[in-house]
C-alpha positions as a printed Julia matrix, in Angstrom:
182×3 Matrix{Float64}:
   0.27    0.1    -0.62
   1.77    3.33   -0.59
   0.42    6.44    0.52
   0.77    9.93   -0.66
   0.08   13.59    0.02
  -0.12   16.53   -2.51
  -1.41   20.05   -3.3
  -2.97   20.6    -6.44
  -3.15   23.74   -7.92
  -3.99   25.83  -11.21
  -4.58   28.15  -12.94
  -8.61   28.81  -13.82
 -10.45   28.21  -17.1
 -13.22   29.88  -16.56
 -14.27   32.5   -14.11
 -12.74   33.23  -10.61
  -9.75   31.29   -9.31
  -9.46   27.49   -8.76
  -8.81   26.81   -4.85
  -5.86   24.55   -3.99
  -7.49   21.41   -2.86
  -4.98   18.7    -0.65
  -5.68   15.67   -1.48
  -4.42   12.11    0.17
  -3.74    9.21   -2.7
  -3.72    5.64   -1.38
  -3.3     2.65   -3.52
  -3.83   -0.58   -3.52
  -4.15   -1.68    0.11
  -5.06   -5.38   -0.86
  -5.68   -6.86    2.75
  -4.19  -10.63    1.93
  -1.53   -9.71   -1.03
   1.39   -8.83    1.53
   4.2   -11.39    2.18
   4.33  -15.56    1.94
   2.52  -16.8     4.71
  -1.57  -18.08    5.7
  -4.19  -15.94    4.51
  -5.61  -14.93    7.72
  -1.96  -13.51    9.47
  -1.5   -11.84    6.33
  -4.08  -10.1     6.02
  -4.33   -9.08    9.85
  -0.85   -7.43    9.36
  -2.23   -5.26    5.81
  -5.49   -4.8     7.58
  -2.88   -3.46   10.57
  -1.08   -1.24    8.21
  -3.7     0.24    6.7
  -5.37    0.95   10.78
  -2.13    3.12   11.2
  -2.82    5.02    7.45
  -6.06    5.48    9.31
  -4.67    7.49   11.78
  -2.1     9.52    9.7
  -4.61   10.38    6.7
  -6.84   12.13    9.92
  -3.36   13.67   10.97
  -3.44   14.95    7.92
  -6.48   16.7     7.59
  -6.4    16.39    3.39
  -9.78   17.77    1.65
 -10.64   14.45    0.28
  -9.03   10.58    0.19
  -8.62    9.04   -3.23
  -8.41    4.95   -2.89
  -7.38    3.9    -6.08
  -8.66    0.27   -5.65
  -7.51   -2.96   -4.98
  -8.75   -2.89   -1.19
  -9.3    -6.78   -1.06
  -6.92   -9.76   -2.86
  -9.84  -12.08   -2.29
 -13.11  -10.05   -3.42
 -15.71  -11.82   -1.07
 -13.46  -10.61    1.8
 -14.85   -6.91    1.05
 -17.18   -6.23    3.64
 -15.04   -7.97    6.25
 -13.78   -4.72    7.65
 -14.37   -1.51    4.79
 -17.54   -0.31    6.27
 -15.52   -0.01    9.7
 -12.71    1.4     8.05
 -14.33    4.01    6.03
 -16.34    5.07    8.98
 -12.98    6.18   10.43
 -11.61    8.75    7.98
 -12.81   11.87    9.13
 -12.88   13.26    5.44
 -14.79   12.34    2.14
 -13.49    9.22    0.55
 -13.81    7.96   -2.69
 -12.92    4.59   -3.99
 -12.29    3.16   -7.84
 -13.43   -0.42   -8.26
  -9.84   -2.83   -8.5
  -9.23   -6.37  -10.98
  -9.1    -7.58   -7.23
 -12.24   -6.44   -5.54
 -14.01   -6.66   -9.33
 -12.18   -9.56  -10.73
 -15.13   -9.54  -13.7
 -17.0    -6.21  -14.26
 -19.8    -8.18  -15.6
 -20.23  -10.83  -12.27
 -23.53   -8.76  -10.7
 -22.34  -10.56   -7.38
 -19.29   -8.51   -7.24
 -20.64   -5.46   -8.39
 -23.28   -5.59   -5.88
 -20.98   -6.34   -3.15
 -18.26   -3.6    -4.38
 -21.79   -1.23   -4.09
 -22.78   -2.56   -0.52
 -19.56   -1.41    1.04
 -18.78    2.01   -1.15
 -22.26    2.67   -2.27
 -21.03    2.81   -5.71
 -19.59    1.14   -8.47
 -18.58    3.87  -10.0
 -18.75    7.84   -8.86
 -18.26   11.67   -8.6
 -18.07   14.42   -6.38
 -17.02   17.62   -6.03
 -14.89   19.0    -3.31
 -13.2    22.05   -2.63
 -14.51   23.34   -6.3
 -12.64   20.22   -7.8
 -14.68   17.34   -9.5
 -13.61   13.88   -8.97
 -14.77   11.49  -11.17
 -13.9     7.81  -10.54
 -14.43    5.75  -13.27
 -14.27    1.72  -13.2
 -11.35    0.37  -15.11
 -12.79   -3.02  -14.75
 -16.23   -1.62  -17.09
 -13.8     0.12  -19.61
 -11.7    -3.01  -19.94
 -14.44   -5.09  -21.81
 -15.2    -6.0   -24.53
 -18.7    -4.23  -24.41
 -18.53   -2.16  -21.66
 -22.1    -1.53  -20.93
 -23.5     1.42  -22.03
 -24.78    2.7   -19.0
 -21.83    3.19  -17.53
 -20.03    4.53  -21.07
 -23.26    6.96  -20.73
 -22.56    8.02  -17.7
 -18.72    8.37  -17.84
 -18.84   10.84  -20.79
 -21.98   13.0   -19.49
 -19.85   13.49  -16.39
 -16.89   14.41  -18.68
 -19.02   16.7   -20.33
 -19.73   18.1   -17.39
 -17.29   18.96  -15.73
 -15.58   20.48  -18.66
 -19.17   23.03  -19.08
 -18.69   23.61  -15.46
 -14.93   24.69  -15.99
 -13.68   22.32  -12.76
 -10.64   21.27  -12.84
 -11.11   17.06  -13.27
  -9.2    14.52  -11.25
 -10.3    11.18  -13.48
  -9.57    7.86  -10.98
  -9.3     4.22  -12.07
  -7.56    1.52  -10.65
  -6.25    0.35  -14.11
  -6.33    2.67  -16.78
  -8.13    1.67  -20.62
  -6.69    1.42  -23.35
  -7.05    4.07  -25.62
 -10.21    3.22  -27.79
 -11.18    6.91  -27.41
  -8.73    9.8   -27.28
 -10.89   12.01  -26.74
 -11.16   10.43  -22.8
């Protein structure tokens, strides 16, 4: 797992200044993936490491936390600790699904569990004058991505552009260059 924080600033492309924002980014918490050993021991070590990261996040006081997927190694364990952990983070959190969270994007059970824990399969939020769009690279990578998802994605990107908001697009594994406009 990697934890980093950054302060983003950019010039305005619309009326008024763009406020700076502090973002904490976490990549691949992936409980159960650490060192070799019995799964329960490895999971417990990864969980303990993330518990310390939550304490650090709350001390840092970012405006938003972005988690770039692979929350667990075994997707069926998604609801084991994540609901409790999310409640402990004192700022907004936006999570994107990783290939371990939803290994088969078309699998209704996997998507349902991700939605149960995080409240969405993909989402967007405006925070501090910035637009954050959590796409779903697993759906994007499908041979025939869901038309509903593609329509949502395109509408979100168009709205952010029309609103003149600086935009951060979050996916676990970026899709290939199917459409250079996105």
